[in-house]
C-alpha positions, 0 to 999 in steps of 0.5 A, spaced: 280 893 385 280 885 383 279 887 376 287 885 374 283 878 373 284 879 366 291 879 367 292 873 370 287 869 365 291 873 358 298 870 362 295 864 363 290 862 357 293 867 352 296 861 348 291 858 347 288 863 344 288 862 336 287 870 335 292 872 341 297 876 335 290 881 334 289 881 341 296 883 344 296 888 339 289 892 341 292 893 348 295 898 351 302 900 351 307 904 356 315 905 357 320 909 361 318 905 367 325 902 370 323 896 370 327 889 370 329 883 367 328 876 370 335 876 373 333 873 380 330 865 378 323 868 376 319 873 371 316 878 377 309 881 374 306 887 378 298 886 377 294 893 379 287 894 378 285 901 377 279 904 380 278 909 373 273 913 370 276 911 363 278 905 359 286 903 358 286 908 353 284 914 356 276 914 354 272 917 358 266 910 361 259 911 359 254 914 364 251 908 363 258 904 365 260 908 371 252 907 374 254 900 373 261 901 377 259 905 382 264 910 380 261 917 380 265 922 377 272 923 383 278 924 378 283 920 383 286 914 381 286 908 386 290 902 387 286 898 391 289 892 388 296 890 388 299 884 386 306 881 384 306 875 380 312 870 381 313 865 374 319 860 376 323 861 368 321 854 367 314 856 367 311 850 371 308 854 377 305 861 377 304 864 384 300 871 386 302 875 393 297 881 395 300 886 398 294 889 403 292 896 400 294 900 407 301 897 407 305 902 411 311 902 406 316 907 403 314 911 398 319 914 393 318 922 394 313 922 400 316 918 405 312 913 410 305 911 406 300 907 405 302 904 398 295 905 394 297 911 396 303 911 392 301 911 384 296 916 386 298 923 390 305 921 386 301 922 380 297 928 382 304 932 385 306 931 379 300 933 375 299 939 379 306 941 378 307 941 371 299 945 370 302 950 374 309 951 370 304 953 363 305 944 360 299 942 356 293 938 360 295 932 356 302 932 357 301 933 365 296 927 364 301 922 360 307 924 364 304 924 371 301 918 370 308 915 369 312 918 375 306 914 379 306 907 377 314 909 376 313 911 385 308 905 386 313 900 383 319 902 386 315 902 393 313 895 391 320 892 390 322 897 396 317 893 400 319 886 397 326 886 395 324 884 388 326 888 381 319 888 378 321 886 370 314 887 368 307 891 369 300 890 368 295 895 369 287 893 369 281 897 370 275 896 374 271 895 368 275 890 365 274 886 372 266 886 370 266 886 363 271 878 364 266 876 368 260 876 364 264 874 358 266 867 361 258 867 363 259 868 371 264 865 376 262 862 382 263 863 389 261 861 395 260 864 402 260 861 409 254 866 412 249 871 408 252 878 407 248 885 407 252 890 406 250 897 403 257 901 402 258 895 397 253 892 395 253 886 397 247 882 399 248 875 397 246 868 401 251 863 404 253 857 400 255 857 393 252 861 387 254 863 380 255 871 380 255 875 374 260 882 373 256 886 377 254 882 383 262 879 383 264 887 383 261 888 389 263 881 392 270 882 392 269 889 394 266 888 401 271 889 407 265 892 411 263 887 416 269 882 415 272 879 421 279 881 419 276 888 414 281 887 408 285 882 409 279 878 408 276 881 402 283 880 400 281 872 401 274 874 396 279 876 391 284 871 391 278 865 391 275 869 386 281 869 382 282 862 382 276 860 380 275 865 374 282 862 372 280 854 373 274 855 370 277 857 363 283 852 363 279 847 365 272 848 362 270 850 354 271 857 354 276 856 350 274 853 343 268 858 344 269 863 339 263 868 342 266 868 348 273 869 345 271 875 343 268 878 348 274 876 352 278 880 347 274 885 347 275 886 354 282 885 355 283 890 349 279 895 352 281 895 360 288 892 360 296 896 359 301 893 359 309 895 359 312 895 351 318 891 353 314 885 355 315 880 349 308 876 351 308 871 345 314 868 348 311 868 355 306 865 353 310 860 350 313 859 358 307 857 360 304 851 356 304 846 361 303 850 366 295 847 369 290 850 374 293 846 380 300 850 378 296 857 380 297 859 387 295 865 391 298 868 397 299 874 401 305 877 405 305 876 412 303 882 416 306 885 423 299 888 425 293 888 421 291 894 426 296 899 427 297 907 427 301 912 425 303 918 429 298 922 426 292 917 428 292 914 421 289 907 421 294 902 417 297 895 416 305 894 419 309 890 415 315 888 416 320 888 410 326 883 412 321 878 414 317 880 407 322 879 403 324 873 406 317 870 405 317 872 397 324 870 396 322 863 397 316 863 393 322 862 386 322 854 388 329 855 386 335 850 390 340 855 393 347 853 396 346 851 402 350 857 405 345 862 403 339 858 405 334 862 409 331 859 414 323 859 413 320 862 420 314 858 418 317 852 420 320 854 426 315 853 431 318 858 438 316 858 445 316 864 450 317 864 457 319 871 462 323 871 466 323 879 469 319 883 472 313 885 466 307 884 465 305 881 459 312 881 456 311 874 454 305 874 450 307 881 447 314 878 444 311 872 441 306 877 437 311 880 435 315 873 432 308 870 429 308 877 426 314 876 423 312 868 421 314 864 426 309 859 429 308 860 435 309 855 442 309 855 449 306 863 452 308 864 460 312 864 466 320 862 466 319 856 471 328 855 470 330 860 476 332 866 476 336 869 469 341 876 469 340 876 461 335 875 455 336 868 451 335 863 445 335 856 447 336 851 443 339 844 443 346 846 439 348 854 439 348 854 433 342 851 431 340 856 425 332 856 426 335 859 433 339 864 430 334 866 427 330 867 432 335 871 435 337 875 430 330 877 430 329 880 437 337 885 437 341 880 437 340 875 443 345 870 445 344 863 443 344 858 449 345 850 448 341 847 453 341 839 452 335 838 456 331 841 450 329 837 443 333 838 437 327 841 434 325 846 439 327 854 440 325 857 446 326 864 448 327 867 455 326 874 457 330 877 462 329 885 464 334 887 459 330 885 454 329 891 449 328 888 442 320 887 439 315 887 443 318 890 450 316 898 451 323 900 449 322 898 442 316 902 442 320 908 443 324 907 437 319 906 432 322 908 426 315 906 422 312 911 426 307 906 427 305 903 435 298 899 436 296 897 443 295 889 441 298 888 435 294 884 431 299 880 427 296 876 420 302 870 418 301 868 411 296 862 410 295 856 406 296 858 399 289 858 395 291 855 388 285 854 382 287 846 381 281 845 386 274 842 385 269 847 386 269 854 390 273 855 396 268 858 402 270 864 405 267 869 410 
């Protein structure tokens, strides 16, 4: 869950705590996760929200706490909130990038699977193997948990192209305790909701939620237009408001509130043991709420399905990697710069006989982050081969589109303006969006009608009041 908000508060406000030394000393530490070292111009932190029946130190939650969380007695480990935080080495900004829990990715030891299964499935497989080999229960629990964390870290690295430098994990309980410690968090809903599965029952408009209410607010995904994507948006606006309240309010000057926050973090947060948190916090001393942003990776198809009939979210690693790389904010030499798809508007025209092909290819490009232009039939005469048209055949934007569509030829068209890119599809087209491409879908997913979700404008923690959402 969005309990990772606790770690964001630690990272962003920790330098202001008089007792930060004691706070950090109480946090559970883990080692041997195979982490990186901030070599790419940013410190990359993987924040994981864990739906756990124990606290960070392995102590079982009380029956009252389990009841408050609606946690039940299951033993599985769910990682339904996965966020990669990028902090440039100057420490003046931070971007938290959400990864949908159903993203269909390469998981070490599993092959293709939902990314939220990487931790739990790997842990349970390793745990069962160790117990079958006669290992002690405590040893099996410790080592299998480590294996699960490693699998998730590698899965995120494979998807984003980023070497994870640090790892932070927060339990569901931490989310509730932290929300209560700051006196509740303000949210705003566009419409009233009443959804029994999450317990979300709220009126429309602005309101302040305590910990238990906030848990229902960020848990809801049923009865929302975009399901889990809208739930991610709720999590992001909640975290943004929480961080903003802490950075701009008097919370840090209140010893009682600081004590509650310290207890919540100490009981529910796990960090890697190579992280010099004090030194990292010093990097963030100039950080303000307006410089903390929340984004989501681009989604190629929100309603995809595997050959076995499992509903998944299809993501394109290359589009994700290009998007994440662009969030570091450091200048690269001109020859190394890549085109940002969100700056390119592409018109797609069908010159062949395949009905609806232009719309499907336009959707495929949108899923890769490009902006949609005109879509329809080609009126410029007959063409024998598919191509990308631009005023200059060397236009980097046209070249980027051509590469995404399987290496089409870029043809100069003097009639086009300098910022125009068009795609003309002939009967030979077999790239993304075509029937032929579907026959060679190596991700093993399909969708009758792709539902791409390109990145939305980021949500920042410096706005005045909460952003209203579904």
